[in-house]
N, C-alpha and C positions, 0 to 999 in steps of 0.2 A: 551578101556583101560583107567584107571584113573591114573592121575599123581599128585605127590605132589607139583609140581611146574608149575605155569601157564606160558604161553608163555612170558608174560611181565617180568618174573623173568630173563629169558635168555637175553632179550633185554636190560634190565637195568644193567646186570652184565656180559656183553660180555667180554670175556677174563679172568674173575675172578669168573665165576659161580661155579666152583668146590670148590674153597677156601671159597666163601661166604656161600654156602650150608653146607660145612663141619663145619664151625665156628658156624652155627646155631644149630647144633646138638652136636658138640664136647665139647664146653664150658659147657653147662648144664650137660652133661654126666660126665665130670671131676668133676664138683662141687658136684653133687649128690654122686659120688663114694667117694670123699674125706669126705663128711659128714658121709656116712655110715661107713667109716673106721676111723672116728675121727681124720683125718689128717695124718694117718699112710700111708706114700707113698709106702712102700713096699707092704702092704696089698692091696692098691688101684691098684698098678701095676699088682699084681697077678690076681685080679678080672678082670681087663681090658685086660689081656694077653699082657701087654707091659713090656719092660725092664724098670727098675726103672729110669734109665738115660733118656729114651725117655719120660716117664711120667713127669719128672722134666722139660725137655725142653718145653713140651706142657703147663705145669702150668706156666712157666715163660713167654711163648709167650702170654698167656691170662692175665698176670699180677696177677696170683694166687699163685705164688711160695712162697712169704713171707707173707702169710695170717695169720700166727701165731695163729692158733686155731680159727680163725673167721669163721669157716665153719658153 
């Protein structure tokens, strides 16, 4: 079986492996979706299957909420 994460990843991120891995995929996904939607949060939330409020929380968490069209 092939894995995306080498054993060293888990050793280096003990206790935070889930959040670390999620951040590696989630932030680029959010950015790409916002680019596709030209910054329209409602459309982006629909594409991602998220509530708009949840999308806003995630954008804020990654410092992307007040991007002002800089996608």
